[in-house]
VOBA-996672 format. One record per atom (N, C-alpha, C, O): residue in three letters; x, y, z. Coordinates in steps of 0.05 Angstrom, whole numbers, plus 5000, padded with zeros to 4 digits. Layout:
# residues N
alaXYZ/...
END
This chain:
# residues 107
met501749765000/met500050005000/met501750264999/met503850275011/lys500950454986/lys502250724986/lys500450924996/lys498050914992/leu501651115012/leu500251355021/leu499351524999/leu500851564980/asp496951645000/asp496051824981/asp498152034976/asp499152164995/ala498752084950/ala500652274943/ala499952554952/ala501752714956/asn497352614955/asn496352864965/asn496152904995/asn494953095004/phe497352705009/phe497152705037/phe498552975050/phe500753045044/asn497153105067/asn498253355080/asn499753315104/asn498653255125/tyr502353345102/tyr504153315127/tyr504353585141/tyr504753795128/leu504153585166/leu504853805183/leu503354055175/leu504554275176/gln500854045166/gln499654285153/gln499754525172/gln500254745161/asp499354515197/asp499254745215/asp502054855218/asp502255095220/met504054705217/met506754805217/met507654935192/met508955145193/tyr506954815169/tyr507554955144/tyr506155195141/tyr507155375128/asn503755225152/asn502055495148/asn502755695169/asn501555915169/asp504555635187/asp505355845207/asp508355925204/asp510255765208/ser508556165198/ser511456275194/ser513256255220/ser515656285219/tyr511956195241/tyr513656165266/tyr515655925263/tyr517755915275/tyr514855735246/tyr516555485242/tyr518155525215/tyr516855535194/pro520855535215/pro522155575190/pro521555315173/pro521655085182/thr520955385147/thr520155165130/thr522154945128/thr521454715128/phe524855025126/phe526954815124/phe526854625149/phe527354385147/leu526154725172/leu526154565195/leu523654395195/leu523754165204/val521354495185/val519054325183/val519654105164/val518853885168/asp521054175140/asp521853975122/asp523453735136/asp523253505129/lys525153825156/lys526853625169/lys525053415187/lys525453175190/val522853555198/val521053395214/val519353195194/val518852965200/lys518653305173/lys517253165153/lys518952935143/lys517852715139/glu521452955139/glu523252755129/glu523352515150/glu523452275143/gln523352595175/gln523352365194/gln520752225193/gln520751975197/ile518452345188/ile515852205187/ile515852055161/ile514851835161/leu517052165138/leu517052005115/leu518751755117/leu518151555103/glu520751755136/glu522051495140/glu520151265150/glu520251035141/val518251345168/val516451155176/val514451085154/val513550855153/val513651275137/val511851215116/val513151015096/val511850825087/arg515651045090/arg517250875071/arg517150595084/arg516650395071/phe517750585111/phe517750325124/phe514850195122/phe514649965115/leu512750345126/leu510050225126/leu509450135097/leu508049945093/glu510450285078/glu509750225049/glu511349985040/glu510749865020/ser513549915055/ser515349695045/ser514149405049/ser515149205039/gly512049395064/gly510749145069/gly509449125097/gly509249315112/ser508648885103/ser507348825129/ser509248805152/ser511248665149/his508848955173/his510648935196/his508948895222/his506548965223/ser510148785242/ser509048755267/ser508649045280/ser510149235274/asn506749055299/asn506449325314/asn509149385328/asn509949615329/glu510549185338/glu512949215351/glu515049365334/glu516349555342/ala515349255309/ala517149355290/ala516449665282/ala518249835279/ile513849695278/ile512849985273/ile513550145295/ile514650355290/gln513050065320/gln513450245343/gln516650315344/gln517450535350/asp518250115337/asp521150185337/asp521850385318/asp523450555325/glu520550385293/glu520950595276/glu519850875283/glu521051085277/leu517450865298/leu516351095310/leu518051215330/leu518351455331/asp519251055348/asp521151145368/asp523451295355/asp524151515363/lys524651155333/lys527051285321/lys526151555309/lys527551755313/met523951565296/met522851825285/met522552025307/met523352255303/thr521451955330/thr520952155350/thr523552255364/thr523952485371/ile525252065367/ile528152155378/ile529352345358/ile530552545366/ala529152285334/ala530452455313/ala529152745314/ala530552955313/ile526452735317/ile525153015319/ile526153145345/ile526753385345/asn526252985368/asn527353105391/asn529953265387/asn530453485397/asp531653125371/asp534453235366/asp534253495348/asp536253635346/leu531953555336/leu531753805319/leu530954035340/leu530954265332/gln530353985365/gln529454225381/gln531454435383/gln530654675384/glu533954375386/glu536054575387/glu536154755365/glu536355005367/glu535854605341/glu535954775315/glu533354955314/glu533555185303/phe531154865323/phe528955055324/phe529555285342/phe529155515335/asp530555245365/asp531155455383/asp533155655371/asp532855905375/glu535055555357/glu537155735343/glu535855905323/glu537056115316/his533455845312/his531855995294/his529356115304/his527356155291/asp529556185332/asp527456315346/asp524756175343/asp522756315339/ser524655905344/ser522255755342/ser522655535362/ser524855515374/glu520655375367/glu520755145384/glu518554955377/glu516555035365/ile518854705384/ile516854505382/ile515054515407/ile515654395428/glu512854675404/glu511054705425/glu508254615419/glu507954435403/thr506054725429/thr503454625427/thr502554575399/thr501554355393/val502754785381/val501754765354/val503354555339/val502254385324/ala506054565342/ala507754375330/ala507154075340/ala506953895324/arg506854055366/arg506353785378/arg503653685366/arg503453455357/asp501753845365/asp498953775353/asp499353695323/asp498453485314/ser500753855309/ser501053815281/ser502653535276/ser502053375258/ile504653485293/ile506153245287/ile504353005295/ile504052805281/gly503053045318/gly501252825328/gly499052755307/gly498452515302/thr497752965297/thr495552935277/thr496552795252/thr495252615241/thr498952895243/thr500052755221/thr500752475224/thr500052315206/val501952405245/val502652125252/val500151955254/val500051725244/glu498252055268/glu495851935274/glu494451855247/glu493451635243/ala494252045230/ala492951995203/ala494551795187/ala493251645172/ile497051785188/ile498751585174/ile497951325186/ile497251145171/leu498051275213/leu497551025225/leu494750935217/leu494250695212/his492851115215/his490051025208/his489950955178/his488450775171/ala491451095161/ala491451025132/ala492650755128/ala491750605111/phe494750675145/phe495750415143/phe494350195161/phe495149965163/lys492250285173/lys490650095192/lys492649975213/lys492649735219/val494250145224/val496050085247/val494650145272/val493750375278/asp494349935288/asp492949975315/asp494850055338/asp495249905356/ile496050295336/ile497750395357/ile496650665366/ile496350845349/asp496050705391/asp495050955403/asp497151165395/asp499651115394/ile496151415390/ile498151625384/ile500051705407/ile502251795403/glu498951675431/glu500751735453/glu502951535457/glu505151605465/thr502351285451/thr504351075449/thr506251115427/thr508651075430/ala505151195404/ala506651225379/ala508851425383/ala511051375374/ile508351645396/ile510351855399/ile511251865430/ile511852085440/arg511451645441/arg511951625470/arg514751735477/arg515151825500/glu516551715459/glu519451815463/glu519652115461/glu521952225465/arg517352265456/arg517952555454/arg518852695478/arg518152605500/asp520152905476/asp520553085499/asp519953365493/asp521253555502/trp517753385477/trp516553645468/trp513653645476/trp512253835471/
END
């Protein structure tokens, strides 16, 4: 299965100039890693969660760069990331709760 080519990633972050586009692109790239993994075939929830944990930790690592550009991963960003990931899990019929999916976040 492939995700719809018109899928909207991080819409609220892209629509808000508070978030530098190149940094939102970096967050999107981490999410795309999970999408590519999901598109590559059938995986156990445990394997999917491992990929989600890697994605979340990589997004955590971007926080300093957001700070350096007078931005931060805060409420709007957290909701945007959560909504995007939740929609992807739903599209792939993955039964992992969003709070579990992004459990490694420190934002």
